[in-house]
Backbone of each chain as nested JSON, in Angstrom:
{
  "chains": [
    {"id": "A", "residues": [
      {"number": 1, "name": "MET", "atoms": {"N": [-112.879, 9.888, -31.246], "CA": [-112.181, 10.598, -32.414], "C": [-112.551, 10.233, -33.709]}},
      {"number": 2, "name": "ARG", "atoms": {"N": [-112.98, 10.954, -34.72], "CA": [-113.07, 10.572, -35.856], "C": [-111.906, 10.172, -36.838]}},
      {"number": 3, "name": "LYS", "atoms": {"N": [-112.305, 9.082, -37.464], "CA": [-111.133, 8.302, -38.393], "C": [-110.413, 9.487, -39.173]}},
      {"number": 4, "name": "LYS", "atoms": {"N": [-110.94, 10.574, -39.523], "CA": [-109.981, 11.574, -40.385], "C": [-109.12, 12.189, -39.201]}},
      {"number": 5, "name": "ASP", "atoms": {"N": [-109.643, 12.321, -38.012], "CA": [-108.794, 13.261, -37.061], "C": [-107.427, 12.288, -36.79]}},
      {"number": 6, "name": "GLN", "atoms": {"N": [-107.943, 10.826, -36.5], "CA": [-107.0, 9.835, -36.067], "C": [-105.837, 9.771, -37.157]}},
      {"number": 7, "name": "LYS", "atoms": {"N": [-106.499, 9.912, -38.46], "CA": [-105.528, 9.734, -39.637], "C": [-104.751, 11.215, -39.255]}},
      {"number": 8, "name": "ARG", "atoms": {"N": [-105.098, 12.018, -39.272], "CA": [-104.239, 13.338, -39.46], "C": [-103.358, 13.233, -37.942]}},
      {"number": 9, "name": "LYS", "atoms": {"N": [-103.999, 12.842, -36.849], "CA": [-103.004, 12.901, -35.845], "C": [-101.407, 12.095, -36.143]}},
      {"number": 10, "name": "ASN", "atoms": {"N": [-101.818, 10.803, -36.581], "CA": [-100.852, 9.973, -37.225], "C": [-99.912, 10.513, -37.979]}},
      {"number": 11, "name": "SER", "atoms": {"N": [-100.57, 11.21, -38.908], "CA": [-99.701, 11.638, -39.971], "C": [-98.714, 12.913, -39.354]}},
      {"number": 12, "name": "LEU", "atoms": {"N": [-99.507, 13.755, -38.5], "CA": [-98.607, 14.916, -37.836], "C": [-97.393, 14.218, -36.94]}},
      {"number": 13, "name": "LEU", "atoms": {"N": [-97.588, 13.352, -36.156], "CA": [-96.569, 12.498, -35.337], "C": [-95.53, 12.212, -36.415]}},
      {"number": 14, "name": "GLN", "atoms": {"N": [-95.907, 11.398, -37.379], "CA": [-95.119, 10.8, -38.36], "C": [-94.278, 11.76, -38.909]}},
      {"number": 15, "name": "GLY", "atoms": {"N": [-95.002, 12.963, -39.361], "CA": [-94.118, 13.818, -40.031], "C": [-92.848, 14.549, -39.084]}},
      {"number": 16, "name": "PHE", "atoms": {"N": [-93.405, 14.671, -37.682], "CA": [-92.342, 15.31, -36.859], "C": [-91.385, 14.008, -36.737]}},
      {"number": 17, "name": "GLY", "atoms": {"N": [-91.601, 13.101, -36.431], "CA": [-90.654, 11.951, -36.312], "C": [-89.616, 11.716, -37.529]}},
      {"number": 18, "name": "ALA", "atoms": {"N": [-90.29, 11.882, -38.838], "CA": [-89.259, 12.046, -40.009], "C": [-88.535, 13.203, -39.878]}},
      {"number": 19, "name": "ALA", "atoms": {"N": [-89.111, 14.404, -39.376], "CA": [-88.011, 15.487, -39.3], "C": [-86.855, 15.441, -38.467]}},
      {"number": 20, "name": "ILE", "atoms": {"N": [-87.196, 14.875, -37.313], "CA": [-86.289, 14.824, -36.435], "C": [-85.348, 13.453, -36.809]}},
      {"number": 21, "name": "ARG", "atoms": {"N": [-85.577, 12.562, -37.282], "CA": [-84.651, 11.398, -37.967], "C": [-83.754, 12.084, -39.152]}},
      {"number": 22, "name": "ASN", "atoms": {"N": [-84.403, 12.846, -40.055], "CA": [-83.717, 13.433, -41.072], "C": [-82.527, 14.188, -40.56]}},
      {"number": 23, "name": "ARG", "atoms": {"N": [-82.868, 15.216, -39.255], "CA": [-81.797, 15.921, -38.774], "C": [-80.667, 15.458, -38.226]}},
      {"number": 24, "name": "ARG", "atoms": {"N": [-81.23, 14.2, -37.468], "CA": [-80.144, 13.543, -36.716], "C": [-79.208, 12.793, -37.846]}},
      {"number": 25, "name": "ILE", "atoms": {"N": [-79.564, 12.264, -38.6], "CA": [-78.685, 11.499, -39.906], "C": [-77.934, 12.72, -40.526]}},
      {"number": 26, "name": "GLU", "atoms": {"N": [-78.443, 13.85, -40.89], "CA": [-77.791, 14.899, -41.325], "C": [-76.539, 15.196, -40.491]}},
      {"number": 27, "name": "GLN", "atoms": {"N": [-76.715, 14.87, -39.08], "CA": [-75.461, 15.391, -38.252], "C": [-74.838, 14.203, -37.906]}},
      {"number": 28, "name": "ASN", "atoms": {"N": [-74.784, 13.071, -38.549], "CA": [-74.065, 11.935, -38.108], "C": [-74.39, 11.339, -36.483]}},
      {"number": 29, "name": "MET", "atoms": {"N": [-75.578, 11.672, -36.054], "CA": [-75.904, 11.077, -34.846], "C": [-76.669, 9.734, -34.628]}},
      {"number": 30, "name": "THR", "atoms": {"N": [-76.193, 9.107, -33.835], "CA": [-77.063, 7.827, -33.375], "C": [-78.215, 8.386, -32.593]}},
      {"number": 31, "name": "GLN", "atoms": {"N": [-79.315, 7.27, -32.539], "CA": [-80.401, 7.691, -31.768], "C": [-79.672, 7.954, -30.241]}},
      {"number": 32, "name": "GLU", "atoms": {"N": [-78.776, 7.063, -29.768], "CA": [-78.349, 7.173, -28.311], "C": [-77.684, 8.492, -28.247]}},
      {"number": 33, "name": "GLU", "atoms": {"N": [-76.792, 9.006, -28.976], "CA": [-76.144, 10.407, -29.021], "C": [-77.292, 11.455, -28.868]}},
      {"number": 34, "name": "LEU", "atoms": {"N": [-78.336, 11.426, -29.614], "CA": [-79.32, 12.134, -29.728], "C": [-79.969, 12.115, -28.485]}},
      {"number": 35, "name": "GLY", "atoms": {"N": [-80.268, 10.892, -27.691], "CA": [-80.917, 10.923, -26.595], "C": [-80.038, 11.578, -25.451]}},
      {"number": 36, "name": "GLU", "atoms": {"N": [-78.914, 11.213, -25.403], "CA": [-78.004, 11.862, -24.587], "C": [-77.75, 13.416, -24.364]}},
      {"number": 37, "name": "ALA", "atoms": {"N": [-77.944, 13.993, -25.382], "CA": [-77.913, 15.434, -25.649], "C": [-79.25, 16.024, -25.279]}},
      {"number": 38, "name": "ALA", "atoms": {"N": [-80.304, 15.317, -25.503], "CA": [-81.504, 15.843, -25.085], "C": [-82.034, 15.391, -23.594]}},
      {"number": 39, "name": "GLN", "atoms": {"N": [-81.206, 14.201, -23.048], "CA": [-81.725, 13.97, -21.782], "C": [-82.869, 13.053, -21.693]}},
      {"number": 40, "name": "LEU", "atoms": {"N": [-82.651, 12.233, -23.156], "CA": [-84.14, 11.393, -23.129], "C": [-83.754, 9.815, -23.457]}},
      {"number": 41, "name": "HIS", "atoms": {"N": [-84.481, 8.843, -23.028], "CA": [-83.552, 7.47, -23.303], "C": [-83.787, 7.143, -24.924]}},
      {"number": 42, "name": "ARG", "atoms": {"N": [-82.888, 6.234, -25.399], "CA": [-82.885, 6.065, -26.889], "C": [-83.988, 5.223, -27.386]}},
      {"number": 43, "name": "THR", "atoms": {"N": [-84.906, 4.557, -26.369], "CA": [-86.11, 4.13, -26.945], "C": [-87.032, 4.966, -27.109]}},
      {"number": 44, "name": "TYR", "atoms": {"N": [-86.927, 6.281, -26.366], "CA": [-88.06, 7.083, -26.469], "C": [-87.778, 7.926, -27.676]}},
      {"number": 45, "name": "ILE", "atoms": {"N": [-86.565, 8.097, -28.256], "CA": [-86.125, 8.545, -29.828], "C": [-86.524, 7.869, -30.638]}},
      {"number": 46, "name": "THR", "atoms": {"N": [-86.333, 6.816, -30.566], "CA": [-86.871, 5.427, -31.57], "C": [-88.664, 5.63, -31.755]}},
      {"number": 47, "name": "ASP", "atoms": {"N": [-89.264, 5.848, -30.613], "CA": [-90.693, 6.198, -30.615], "C": [-91.091, 7.297, -31.295]}},
      {"number": 48, "name": "VAL", "atoms": {"N": [-90.554, 8.484, -30.684], "CA": [-90.685, 9.612, -31.388], "C": [-90.359, 9.556, -33.175]}},
      {"number": 49, "name": "GLU", "atoms": {"N": [-89.486, 9.012, -33.487], "CA": [-89.086, 9.01, -35.096], "C": [-89.951, 8.023, -35.598]}},
      {"number": 50, "name": "SER", "atoms": {"N": [-90.603, 7.278, -35.085], "CA": [-91.736, 6.403, -35.568], "C": [-93.118, 6.826, -35.73]}},
      {"number": 51, "name": "GLY", "atoms": {"N": [-93.027, 8.203, -34.795], "CA": [-94.594, 8.764, -34.885], "C": [-95.43, 8.286, -33.641]}},
      {"number": 52, "name": "LEU", "atoms": {"N": [-94.913, 7.575, -32.441], "CA": [-95.616, 6.963, -31.71], "C": [-95.804, 7.761, -30.563]}},
      {"number": 53, "name": "ARG", "atoms": {"N": [-94.986, 9.06, -30.286], "CA": [-95.425, 9.809, -29.21], "C": [-95.581, 11.067, -29.506]}},
      {"number": 54, "name": "ASN", "atoms": {"N": [-96.746, 11.478, -28.712], "CA": [-97.417, 13.018, -28.675], "C": [-96.655, 13.593, -27.789]}},
      {"number": 55, "name": "LEU", "atoms": {"N": [-95.612, 13.984, -27.867], "CA": [-94.518, 14.711, -27.028], "C": [-95.134, 16.146, -26.609]}},
      {"number": 56, "name": "SER", "atoms": {"N": [-94.52, 16.669, -25.62], "CA": [-94.699, 17.738, -24.829], "C": [-93.843, 18.907, -25.41]}},
      {"number": 57, "name": "PHE", "atoms": {"N": [-94.495, 20.13, -25.376], "CA": [-93.776, 21.327, -26.181], "C": [-92.343, 21.332, -25.735]}},
      {"number": 58, "name": "LEU", "atoms": {"N": [-92.339, 21.154, -24.173], "CA": [-90.805, 21.542, -23.846], "C": [-89.843, 20.31, -24.382]}},
      {"number": 59, "name": "THR", "atoms": {"N": [-90.485, 19.348, -24.262], "CA": [-89.497, 18.077, -24.909], "C": [-89.229, 18.159, -26.335]}},
      {"number": 60, "name": "MET", "atoms": {"N": [-90.331, 18.744, -27.203], "CA": [-89.852, 18.842, -28.401], "C": [-88.823, 19.892, -28.552]}},
      {"number": 61, "name": "GLU", "atoms": {"N": [-88.745, 21.017, -27.79], "CA": [-87.853, 21.871, -27.907], "C": [-86.395, 21.566, -27.423]}},
      {"number": 62, "name": "ARG", "atoms": {"N": [-86.39, 20.494, -26.495], "CA": [-85.128, 19.79, -26.122], "C": [-84.604, 19.11, -27.276]}},
      {"number": 63, "name": "LEU", "atoms": {"N": [-85.293, 18.206, -28.058], "CA": [-84.86, 17.689, -29.339], "C": [-84.436, 18.784, -30.238]}},
      {"number": 64, "name": "ALA", "atoms": {"N": [-85.156, 19.678, -30.426], "CA": [-84.684, 20.881, -31.328], "C": [-83.418, 21.409, -30.979]}},
      {"number": 65, "name": "ASP", "atoms": {"N": [-83.218, 21.849, -29.675], "CA": [-82.023, 22.185, -29.207], "C": [-80.822, 21.194, -29.434]}},
      {"number": 66, "name": "ALA", "atoms": {"N": [-80.82, 19.88, -29.229], "CA": [-80.138, 19.021, -29.397], "C": [-79.755, 18.917, -30.602]}},
      {"number": 67, "name": "LEU", "atoms": {"N": [-80.522, 19.184, -31.671], "CA": [-80.105, 19.054, -32.855], "C": [-79.532, 20.423, -33.737]}},
      {"number": 68, "name": "ASP", "atoms": {"N": [-79.431, 21.421, -32.869], "CA": [-79.161, 22.979, -33.355], "C": [-80.195, 23.397, -34.261]}},
      {"number": 69, "name": "SER", "atoms": {"N": [-81.522, 23.135, -33.929], "CA": [-82.294, 23.531, -35.046], "C": [-83.596, 24.248, -34.354]}},
      {"number": 70, "name": "GLN", "atoms": {"N": [-84.239, 25.077, -34.889], "CA": [-85.429, 25.82, -34.231], "C": [-86.666, 24.74, -34.422]}},
      {"number": 71, "name": "LEU", "atoms": {"N": [-87.269, 24.705, -33.349], "CA": [-88.383, 23.869, -33.485], "C": [-89.537, 24.313, -34.44]}},
      {"number": 72, "name": "ALA", "atoms": {"N": [-89.62, 25.61, -34.489], "CA": [-90.643, 25.89, -35.504], "C": [-90.321, 25.419, -36.875]}},
      {"number": 73, "name": "ASP", "atoms": {"N": [-89.147, 25.242, -37.21], "CA": [-88.856, 24.711, -38.542], "C": [-89.096, 23.173, -38.76]}},
      {"number": 74, "name": "LEU", "atoms": {"N": [-89.067, 22.587, -37.652], "CA": [-89.384, 20.989, -37.413], "C": [-91.001, 21.073, -37.628]}},
      {"number": 75, "name": "ILE", "atoms": {"N": [-91.603, 21.752, -36.997], "CA": [-93.112, 21.814, -36.889], "C": [-93.561, 21.786, -38.296]}},
      {"number": 76, "name": "ALA", "atoms": {"N": [-92.829, 23.158, -39.001], "CA": [-93.51, 23.193, -40.344], "C": [-93.059, 22.058, -41.202]}},
      {"number": 77, "name": "GLU", "atoms": {"N": [-92.114, 21.404, -41.099], "CA": [-91.473, 20.035, -41.762], "C": [-93.036, 19.128, -41.634]}},
      {"number": 78, "name": "ALA", "atoms": {"N": [-93.332, 18.925, -40.408], "CA": [-94.343, 17.992, -40.04], "C": [-95.808, 18.344, -40.521]}},
      {"number": 79, "name": "GLU", "atoms": {"N": [-95.792, 19.815, -40.662], "CA": [-97.265, 20.248, -41.185], "C": [-97.106, 20.07, -42.584]}},
      {"number": 80, "name": "ALA", "atoms": {"N": [-96.181, 20.404, -43.306], "CA": [-95.986, 20.273, -44.764], "C": [-96.177, 18.93, -45.348]}},
      {"number": 81, "name": "THR", "atoms": {"N": [-95.712, 17.771, -44.59], "CA": [-95.545, 16.407, -45.041], "C": [-96.872, 15.617, -44.619]}},
      {"number": 82, "name": "GLU", "atoms": {"N": [-97.776, 16.566, -43.982], "CA": [-99.264, 15.994, -43.781], "C": [-100.096, 15.512, -45.084]}},
      {"number": 83, "name": "ILE", "atoms": {"N": [-100.387, 14.244, -44.799], "CA": [-101.16, 13.868, -45.964], "C": [-102.52, 14.236, -46.296]}}
    ]},
    {"id": "B", "residues": [
      {"number": 1, "name": "MET", "atoms": {"N": [-83.569, 20.772, -12.419], "CA": [-83.349, 21.506, -13.46], "C": [-82.672, 22.724, -13.058]}},
      {"number": 2, "name": "ARG", "atoms": {"N": [-81.778, 23.384, -13.955], "CA": [-80.974, 24.39, -13.572], "C": [-81.966, 25.838, -13.882]}},
      {"number": 3, "name": "LYS", "atoms": {"N": [-81.257, 26.655, -13.086], "CA": [-82.359, 27.892, -12.826], "C": [-82.338, 28.716, -14.403]}},
      {"number": 4, "name": "LYS", "atoms": {"N": [-81.295, 28.354, -15.079], "CA": [-81.133, 29.024, -16.314], "C": [-82.363, 28.267, -17.128]}},
      {"number": 5, "name": "ASP", "atoms": {"N": [-82.282, 26.889, -17.158], "CA": [-83.212, 25.917, -17.937], "C": [-84.628, 26.384, -17.432]}},
      {"number": 6, "name": "GLN", "atoms": {"N": [-84.769, 26.539, -16.074], "CA": [-86.075, 26.865, -15.61], "C": [-86.677, 28.112, -16.258]}},
      {"number": 7, "name": "LYS", "atoms": {"N": [-85.752, 28.968, -16.163], "CA": [-86.184, 30.505, -16.796], "C": [-86.698, 30.376, -18.361]}},
      {"number": 8, "name": "ARG", "atoms": {"N": [-85.721, 29.526, -19.151], "CA": [-86.063, 29.195, -20.534], "C": [-87.386, 28.625, -20.74]}},
      {"number": 9, "name": "LYS", "atoms": {"N": [-87.615, 27.712, -19.77], "CA": [-88.775, 27.069, -19.945], "C": [-89.983, 27.994, -19.88]}},
      {"number": 10, "name": "ASN", "atoms": {"N": [-89.89, 28.897, -18.709], "CA": [-91.134, 29.505, -18.503], "C": [-91.518, 30.469, -19.73]}},
      {"number": 11, "name": "SER", "atoms": {"N": [-90.299, 30.815, -20.072], "CA": [-90.075, 32.027, -21.167], "C": [-90.69, 31.645, -22.503]}},
      {"number": 12, "name": "LEU", "atoms": {"N": [-90.393, 30.156, -22.661], "CA": [-90.962, 29.615, -24.091], "C": [-92.696, 29.478, -23.82]}},
      {"number": 13, "name": "LEU", "atoms": {"N": [-93.171, 29.133, -22.799], "CA": [-94.436, 28.687, -22.603], "C": [-95.145, 29.839, -22.501]}},
      {"number": 14, "name": "GLN", "atoms": {"N": [-94.472, 30.93, -21.905], "CA": [-95.344, 32.419, -21.88], "C": [-95.316, 32.967, -23.185]}},
      {"number": 15, "name": "GLY", "atoms": {"N": [-94.242, 32.748, -24.041], "CA": [-94.217, 33.214, -25.385], "C": [-95.258, 32.399, -26.225]}},
      {"number": 16, "name": "PHE", "atoms": {"N": [-95.542, 31.487, -25.93], "CA": [-96.567, 30.521, -27.024], "C": [-97.774, 31.188, -26.301]}},
      {"number": 17, "name": "GLY", "atoms": {"N": [-98.269, 31.254, -24.974], "CA": [-99.338, 31.472, -24.567], "C": [-99.527, 33.011, -25.27]}},
      {"number": 18, "name": "ALA", "atoms": {"N": [-98.583, 33.918, -25.233], "CA": [-98.972, 35.555, -25.567], "C": [-99.168, 35.201, -27.404]}},
      {"number": 19, "name": "ALA", "atoms": {"N": [-98.607, 34.206, -27.908], "CA": [-98.962, 34.126, -29.341], "C": [-100.426, 33.558, -29.58]}},
      {"number": 20, "name": "ILE", "atoms": {"N": [-100.974, 32.717, -28.723], "CA": [-102.095, 32.207, -28.54], "C": [-103.146, 33.671, -28.347]}},
      {"number": 21, "name": "ARG", "atoms": {"N": [-102.744, 34.38, -27.522], "CA": [-103.692, 34.962, -26.769], "C": [-104.068, 36.382, -27.988]}},
      {"number": 22, "name": "ASN", "atoms": {"N": [-102.718, 36.861, -28.759], "CA": [-102.571, 37.571, -29.672], "C": [-103.823, 37.334, -30.85]}},
      {"number": 23, "name": "ARG", "atoms": {"N": [-103.569, 35.911, -31.151], "CA": [-104.36, 35.42, -32.41], "C": [-105.835, 35.546, -31.941]}},
      {"number": 24, "name": "ARG", "atoms": {"N": [-106.043, 35.055, -30.791], "CA": [-107.543, 34.97, -30.495], "C": [-108.045, 36.224, -30.402]}},
      {"number": 25, "name": "ILE", "atoms": {"N": [-107.648, 37.191, -29.863], "CA": [-107.936, 38.719, -29.71], "C": [-108.093, 39.237, -31.177]}},
      {"number": 26, "name": "GLU", "atoms": {"N": [-107.298, 38.886, -32.175], "CA": [-107.328, 39.283, -33.483], "C": [-108.535, 38.838, -34.163]}},
      {"number": 27, "name": "GLN", "atoms": {"N": [-108.738, 37.659, -33.72], "CA": [-110.059, 37.171, -34.217], "C": [-111.327, 37.289, -33.504]}},
      {"number": 28, "name": "ASN", "atoms": {"N": [-111.434, 38.174, -32.729], "CA": [-112.472, 38.537, -31.827], "C": [-113.066, 37.379, -31.173]}},
      {"number": 29, "name": "MET", "atoms": {"N": [-112.157, 36.346, -30.474], "CA": [-112.67, 35.24, -29.888], "C": [-112.616, 35.441, -28.49]}},
      {"number": 30, "name": "THR", "atoms": {"N": [-113.442, 35.09, -27.657], "CA": [-113.478, 34.966, -26.253], "C": [-112.442, 33.458, -25.895]}},
      {"number": 31, "name": "GLN", "atoms": {"N": [-111.926, 33.397, -24.587], "CA": [-111.376, 32.158, -24.121], "C": [-112.385, 30.885, -24.373]}},
      {"number": 32, "name": "GLU", "atoms": {"N": [-113.621, 31.28, -24.091], "CA": [-114.524, 30.191, -24.015], "C": [-114.999, 29.845, -25.572]}},
      {"number": 33, "name": "GLU", "atoms": {"N": [-114.684, 30.761, -26.257], "CA": [-115.421, 30.575, -27.842], "C": [-113.891, 29.452, -28.3]}},
      {"number": 34, "name": "LEU", "atoms": {"N": [-112.833, 29.997, -27.997], "CA": [-111.616, 29.35, -28.484], "C": [-111.468, 27.879, -28.023]}},
      {"number": 35, "name": "GLY", "atoms": {"N": [-111.978, 27.658, -26.577], "CA": [-112.147, 26.725, -25.902], "C": [-112.871, 25.49, -26.392]}},
      {"number": 36, "name": "GLU", "atoms": {"N": [-114.291, 26.031, -26.847], "CA": [-115.118, 25.242, -27.733], "C": [-114.592, 24.597, -29.024]}},
      {"number": 37, "name": "ALA", "atoms": {"N": [-114.047, 25.698, -29.703], "CA": [-113.664, 25.378, -31.137], "C": [-112.404, 24.14, -31.086]}},
      {"number": 38, "name": "ALA", "atoms": {"N": [-111.61, 24.385, -29.992], "CA": [-110.32, 23.519, -29.766], "C": [-110.689, 22.22, -28.793]}},
      {"number": 39, "name": "GLN", "atoms": {"N": [-111.933, 22.06, -28.328], "CA": [-112.564, 20.908, -27.598], "C": [-111.608, 21.247, -26.217]}},
      {"number": 40, "name": "LEU", "atoms": {"N": [-111.188, 22.222, -25.775], "CA": [-110.495, 22.341, -24.399], "C": [-111.226, 22.988, -23.439]}},
      {"number": 41, "name": "HIS", "atoms": {"N": [-111.279, 23.069, -22.172], "CA": [-112.015, 23.852, -21.187], "C": [-111.495, 25.461, -21.138]}},
      {"number": 42, "name": "ARG", "atoms": {"N": [-112.441, 26.3, -21.143], "CA": [-112.053, 27.422, -20.89], "C": [-110.886, 27.891, -19.839]}},
      {"number": 43, "name": "THR", "atoms": {"N": [-110.791, 27.323, -18.755], "CA": [-109.848, 27.572, -17.735], "C": [-108.605, 26.934, -18.133]}},
      {"number": 44, "name": "TYR", "atoms": {"N": [-108.46, 26.122, -19.195], "CA": [-107.278, 25.557, -19.645], "C": [-106.585, 26.343, -20.606]}},
      {"number": 45, "name": "ILE", "atoms": {"N": [-107.466, 27.253, -21.229], "CA": [-107.1, 28.261, -22.244], "C": [-106.506, 29.291, -21.468]}},
      {"number": 46, "name": "THR", "atoms": {"N": [-106.89, 29.61, -20.192], "CA": [-106.71, 30.896, -19.562], "C": [-105.334, 30.187, -18.934]}},
      {"number": 47, "name": "ASP", "atoms": {"N": [-104.824, 29.149, -18.623], "CA": [-103.541, 28.612, -18.291], "C": [-102.66, 28.545, -19.263]}},
      {"number": 48, "name": "VAL", "atoms": {"N": [-103.041, 28.323, -20.45], "CA": [-102.12, 28.337, -21.655], "C": [-101.686, 29.701, -21.894]}},
      {"number": 49, "name": "GLU", "atoms": {"N": [-102.725, 30.657, -22.001], "CA": [-102.309, 32.144, -22.363], "C": [-101.342, 32.622, -21.093]}},
      {"number": 50, "name": "SER", "atoms": {"N": [-101.34, 32.223, -20.265], "CA": [-100.488, 32.54, -18.955], "C": [-99.251, 31.8, -18.961]}},
      {"number": 51, "name": "GLY", "atoms": {"N": [-98.929, 30.78, -19.818], "CA": [-97.76, 30.056, -19.906], "C": [-97.501, 29.047, -18.879]}},
      {"number": 52, "name": "LEU", "atoms": {"N": [-98.781, 28.702, -18.461], "CA": [-98.487, 27.776, -17.133], "C": [-98.877, 26.188, -17.424]}},
      {"number": 53, "name": "ARG", "atoms": {"N": [-98.95, 26.077, -18.764], "CA": [-99.179, 24.563, -19.426], "C": [-97.968, 24.203, -20.224]}},
      {"number": 54, "name": "ASN", "atoms": {"N": [-97.305, 22.925, -19.987], "CA": [-96.571, 22.511, -20.928], "C": [-97.474, 21.444, -21.982]}},
      {"number": 55, "name": "LEU", "atoms": {"N": [-98.295, 21.953, -23.054], "CA": [-99.23, 21.39, -23.826], "C": [-98.175, 20.144, -24.415]}},
      {"number": 56, "name": "SER", "atoms": {"N": [-99.248, 19.456, -25.197], "CA": [-98.982, 18.292, -26.038], "C": [-98.773, 18.876, -27.608]}},
      {"number": 57, "name": "PHE", "atoms": {"N": [-97.997, 18.206, -28.257], "CA": [-97.935, 18.553, -29.605], "C": [-99.476, 18.562, -30.074]}},
      {"number": 58, "name": "LEU", "atoms": {"N": [-100.172, 17.52, -30.158], "CA": [-101.583, 17.254, -30.703], "C": [-102.508, 18.457, -30.107]}},
      {"number": 59, "name": "THR", "atoms": {"N": [-102.138, 18.731, -28.831], "CA": [-103.068, 20.034, -28.219], "C": [-102.756, 21.207, -28.753]}},
      {"number": 60, "name": "MET", "atoms": {"N": [-101.424, 21.542, -29.141], "CA": [-101.046, 22.844, -29.519], "C": [-101.423, 22.877, -31.281]}},
      {"number": 61, "name": "GLU", "atoms": {"N": [-101.75, 21.639, -31.917], "CA": [-102.187, 21.674, -33.201], "C": [-103.612, 21.896, -33.172]}},
      {"number": 62, "name": "ARG", "atoms": {"N": [-104.381, 21.621, -32.185], "CA": [-105.982, 21.792, -32.315], "C": [-105.904, 23.201, -31.869]}},
      {"number": 63, "name": "LEU", "atoms": {"N": [-105.027, 23.823, -30.968], "CA": [-105.351, 25.237, -30.878], "C": [-105.055, 26.051, -31.951]}},
      {"number": 64, "name": "ALA", "atoms": {"N": [-103.927, 25.801, -32.871], "CA": [-103.664, 26.41, -33.9], "C": [-104.936, 26.436, -34.914]}},
      {"number": 65, "name": "ASP", "atoms": {"N": [-105.217, 25.154, -35.084], "CA": [-106.385, 24.698, -36.178], "C": [-107.553, 25.901, -35.725]}},
      {"number": 66, "name": "ALA", "atoms": {"N": [-107.85, 25.968, -34.385], "CA": [-108.95, 26.51, -33.946], "C": [-108.703, 28.154, -34.164]}},
      {"number": 67, "name": "LEU", "atoms": {"N": [-107.273, 28.436, -34.279], "CA": [-107.324, 29.986, -34.892], "C": [-106.813, 30.092, -36.081]}},
      {"number": 68, "name": "ASP", "atoms": {"N": [-107.151, 29.031, -37.097], "CA": [-106.766, 29.189, -38.444], "C": [-105.403, 29.736, -38.677]}},
      {"number": 69, "name": "SER", "atoms": {"N": [-104.339, 29.081, -37.816], "CA": [-102.791, 29.353, -37.971], "C": [-102.127, 27.949, -37.935]}},
      {"number": 70, "name": "GLN", "atoms": {"N": [-100.908, 28.394, -38.455], "CA": [-99.914, 27.148, -38.709], "C": [-99.456, 27.143, -37.38]}},
      {"number": 71, "name": "LEU", "atoms": {"N": [-99.418, 25.993, -36.635], "CA": [-98.696, 25.873, -35.575], "C": [-97.026, 26.384, -35.576]}},
      {"number": 72, "name": "ALA", "atoms": {"N": [-96.323, 26.081, -36.531], "CA": [-94.98, 26.478, -36.828], "C": [-95.054, 28.183, -36.787]}},
      {"number": 73, "name": "ASP", "atoms": {"N": [-96.064, 28.636, -37.085], "CA": [-95.865, 30.096, -37.008], "C": [-96.069, 30.506, -35.421]}},
      {"number": 74, "name": "LEU", "atoms": {"N": [-96.752, 30.012, -34.807], "CA": [-96.984, 30.33, -33.39], "C": [-95.536, 29.721, -32.545]}},
      {"number": 75, "name": "ILE", "atoms": {"N": [-95.173, 28.772, -33.078], "CA": [-93.793, 28.457, -32.301], "C": [-92.881, 29.19, -32.814]}},
      {"number": 76, "name": "ALA", "atoms": {"N": [-92.801, 29.746, -33.873], "CA": [-91.807, 30.886, -34.04], "C": [-91.793, 32.011, -33.364]}},
      {"number": 77, "name": "GLU", "atoms": {"N": [-93.153, 32.376, -33.195], "CA": [-93.291, 33.715, -32.132], "C": [-92.73, 33.367, -30.954]}},
      {"number": 78, "name": "ALA", "atoms": {"N": [-92.868, 31.931, -30.445], "CA": [-92.826, 31.601, -29.048], "C": [-91.284, 31.855, -28.924]}},
      {"number": 79, "name": "GLU", "atoms": {"N": [-90.385, 31.191, -29.753], "CA": [-89.104, 31.264, -29.845], "C": [-88.439, 32.562, -30.001]}},
      {"number": 80, "name": "ALA", "atoms": {"N": [-89.095, 33.201, -30.734], "CA": [-88.746, 34.854, -30.992], "C": [-88.815, 35.439, -29.842]}},
      {"number": 81, "name": "THR", "atoms": {"N": [-89.701, 35.358, -29.223], "CA": [-89.984, 36.207, -27.763], "C": [-89.267, 35.859, -26.594]}},
      {"number": 82, "name": "GLU", "atoms": {"N": [-88.472, 34.892, -26.812], "CA": [-87.694, 34.006, -25.844], "C": [-86.714, 35.212, -25.113]}},
      {"number": 83, "name": "ILE", "atoms": {"N": [-86.704, 35.396, -23.814], "CA": [-85.879, 36.73, -23.235], "C": [-84.473, 35.9, -23.222]}}
    ]}
  ]
}
C-alpha cells in the first residue's frame, strides 16, 4: 500500500470514529451503553472511535441504528473530515 | 439473528449492490473494469452487486472511488431502497 493510501485509510477510519464519538456524546451515552445497544463489546467501541477498526457494512449500520442516525450521514462526516 | 434482522441485512446489502451496479452501468464499465480500478476480482464485484458480500468500510470506499462517487451517496441509496 502506498504511503498516501495508508494515510487516507487512517484518515477515513478516524473520521468515522470521530463521527461515532460525537453522536454518542450528544446522546449522553457511554461506550458501554452504545456497545450494549449495538451488540458490540465496549473495547470494540473504543477501537472504532480511535479509528483502529475497518468495520463491515452491517456493523457500521448497527452502530448507526444504535445512535438513531443514518449511516450515510456518518460516512459523509468521515469523508468530509478527510485530511 | 432474528428473521426481521436477517431480512434487513439482505435488503441493505442488496440495496448497496444495486447502487454499485447502477453507477457502473452509467459509466459504461464492465465488472472486470470496475474490479481492476478498485483492485478487486471480477467475481467479487459480481457478489457485491448481488448483495452477497458484507464489505468492509475501506473496500466500500475503494469501490466508490473507482466509480468517482461519494460512498455516503451510495449508502444513502442503499438505506433508501430498504424494504
